N, C-alpha and C positions, 0 to 999 in steps of 0.2 A: 543253378544249384545254390541253395542257401543253407548255411549251417550255423546254428547259434549255440554258443557255449555259455557258461555262467557269466563270462565277461566280454566275450568277443562275438561279433557278428561277421561271418565271412560270406561275401557275395561278389558277383561279377562287377567290375568297375564299369561305370557309364560316364558319358560326357559331363553329366552334372557333378561328377566327382573331381573335376579339374582343380578347383580351389583347394579341396582337401588334400589332393596329391601335391600341389604346390607347397602347402604348409609343411607336409611331411618331408618333402625333398629339400626344402630350405633349412630344415632343422639340422642337417648334416650333409653338406653339398657333395663331399667325396663319397660317402657311403651310398647315397642314393643316385649318383650320377648315371649309372648304367640304366636303372629303371626309368629315369627321366628321359634319357636319349631315346629309348625304345618306344615309350608312350608318345613322345613328340613326333616320332617318325611314323608309327603305325596307327596312332590314335586309339580310341576306345572301341570296344566291340568289333575288333578286326579279327577275321577268321585266321589270319596269319599269325596273330599274337593275342590269343585269349588271355585276359587278365582278371585277377580277383583282388579284392582288398579286405583287410581285417580291421573292423571298426570297434571302438569302445566308446560308448556314449556319444556317437557321432564323430569322434576323432579317428582319423585313419592312423593305424599303428604299423602297418606293413603291407607290402604288395607281393603278389605272386603272378608270374606270367609264363606262358609256354611258347617256345620257339622251336619248331621242328621236333627233335627227339630229346630236348632239354627243357627243364623248368628252371626258373630263376626266382628265388625268394629273398627278400631283403626287408628288414624291419629295424626298429630302434635297438632292441636288446635280446632278441631271440624268443620272446614270449608268444609270438604268433605261430611258431612252428607246429605245435601240436594241432592247432586248428587247421592250418594249411595242409597237414599231412593227409587228411581225408580227401582233399581235392586231388592231391598228387596220386594217392592210391586209386582214385577213380579214373585216372588217365591210362591210356594204352600206349605201348610202344616207346616208353621212356628208356633212355640209356644213361641219363645223368641229371644231377641237380646242382646248380651253382648258386651261391648266395653269400650274404654277410656271414661271417664265421659262426656267430652265436646261433643264427637261424639254421644253418646247415647242421650244426651239432644237435639242435633240437629236432630237426627233421629226421636225422639218423636214428634217434631214439624212439620216434613215433610212427614211422612207416610200418605197414603191415603187409601190403601186397608186394612191395618191392624190397628185395634184399640189397643191402649195401655191400658191394664187393671190393670197394676201394675208396680211399679218401686222400685228397691232396690239398694242401694249403695253396691258395692262389692269390698272391698279392696283386693289388690294383695300383697302377702307376699312372702318372700324368707328366707331361712335359710342358713346363711353363715358360721356357726360354728356347732359343734356337738350338738345334742339335749340336752337341759338342763333338765335332769331328772335322777332319780335313776336307777341303774341297775335292781333293783327289778321290776320297772315299765316295762322296756324293756322285761323282761322275761315273762310277761303276754301274749305277742303276739308271734305268730309264722307265718312263711310263709305258705300260703295255697297252696294246690296241686289240681289237677283235681279231686281227690277223694272227695274234699269238694264241688263239684258243686251243689249237691242237697241241702246241708245246706245253701250255699250262695244264691242260687236262692230263697230259702224260706225266708232268711233274707231280701232280697231286694224286694220281692213280697209285704211285708207289710211296706215298707219304705216311703210311701206317695210320696211327690215330689222328693224323692231320689230314686224312683223306677228304677230298671234296669231289663231288660228282661233276661231270661235264656240264649239266644244266646249271649247277651252282656257280661254276667258274664263268659260264657265259653270262649269267646274271650280274656277276661282279664287274665283268668287263663292260657291259652295256650301261650300267647305271652307277658304277663306283670308281674308285681310284685303285689301281693295281700297279705296283712297281716291281721290276724284275732285274736280275743280272743274268747275262748270257756268257757262255764259254763256247769256243769252237770245239766241235766234236772231233775226236781223234780218228774217226773212221770215215769222215766225210768233210766236205768243204763248208757245210752249213753249221750255224750256231744252234745250241740248245739252251733252254732256260734251266738254270741250275739253282736259282733262289728267287723267292717271291715274298712280298708282304702286301696285304690288301686291307679293306675295311669290312668289318662285320656289320656295322651300321654307322650312318652319318646323319647327324641332325643339323639344325641351323647353326649351332655353335660348337659342336663336338664331333670328333671322329674316333670310333673305337677300333683300333688296329687289331688284326688277327691274321690267321693263315700264314704266319711267318715260318717258312720252311726252306731248308737247303738240302740238296742231295748229299748223302753221306760222303761220297768221294770228292765233293767240292767244298767241304767245310775247312775252316781254319784260315780263310782268306778275307774275312770281314764282309762277306756277301750279305748275310742277314742284316748286319748293321747298316750296310749301304742301302738296302731296300727300305728298312724301317726309317732311317734318317731322311731319305728322299721323300717318303710318303708323309712323314711328320712335317717336313718343311713345306710340302705342297699344301697341307691342311692349314698351316700357320699363315701362308701367303693369302689365304682366304679368310683369315681372322678366326680360325677354328682351333680348338684345343685338342691335341693328340693325347690319347690315353690307351691303356691296354692292360691285360692280365697276363700272368705267366705262371707256369707250374715248374718248368725246368730251371734249376739254379744256374746253368750255363747261360740260358737266355736272359735271366735276371741280371747277370753280370754285364752282358752286352747292352742291355737297356740302361743300366746305371751309368755305364761309361758314356752313353749318348746324352745323359742329363736327366733321364726320367727319375722321378722320385716316388717311393712307395707312400701312399696316402691312406690306404685302407686294406684290411686283411679279409679275404674271402675264402671260402672253401669250395671244393668240387667233389661231389659224391658220384661214384660210378655205380649204376643200378642194374639189377637183374630182376626180371619179372618172374615171381614165383608161380604165377598162373599160366605162363607161356606153355602151350602144348597140352593144357588140361581141359580145354574147352569151356572153362569157367571165365566169368568176367566180373 
């Protein structure tokens, strides 16, 4: 699908756009880091991550890509949002849109099919030095294995908006880094997983941490910090940069204590399809 406005041409990204993408991403490393990670991992014209670019006079101004039920839009200053909105409105089954703050605000004003039912500011953080925590905290966490699948699926089944399906958890265990904390169950002699942190995506140089969740009854013991710190350190041992987003202020305080620094402000829109159930597309 190609859409041309008076100043912008929006079209799918292709492999020939790699240099244009590199110039855009290099213009603001932190702002475009998530887009760069995903395109490095998934490449161009990948069904798992369809991606579009907004061009002006041959210069790439912003990128949009879809992953599962979420779209991500990031540009220099928000001016591509109105053009990208038509692409977003043409997608089915979306529940959210994340992106650079200006782009998200512009998208909110331009969407027609999707109603915005919530907005959260989502700071982007990176950890440039070792995690700032005691060794005893790191020892609370261990790297999970495929043998933990049942316990992890149970953890995320009750995680609310942090829910992850069993196939998703299996995929993370088989191809990514997952760190957990266990506690002995009061009703049996076996341990259960009470906290976890994993990677949403990992490229050659960067790991985007996500899925940080602790059971409500196990909170207040530093378990989320332990999982996040252990995962970050594991990335750093391989020369990779740990980074993450957060919406919960409590989580933000945990990450700051570990040494993560806020380097960019993003937004998260929660979306509702106005055409759902109408039979229209």
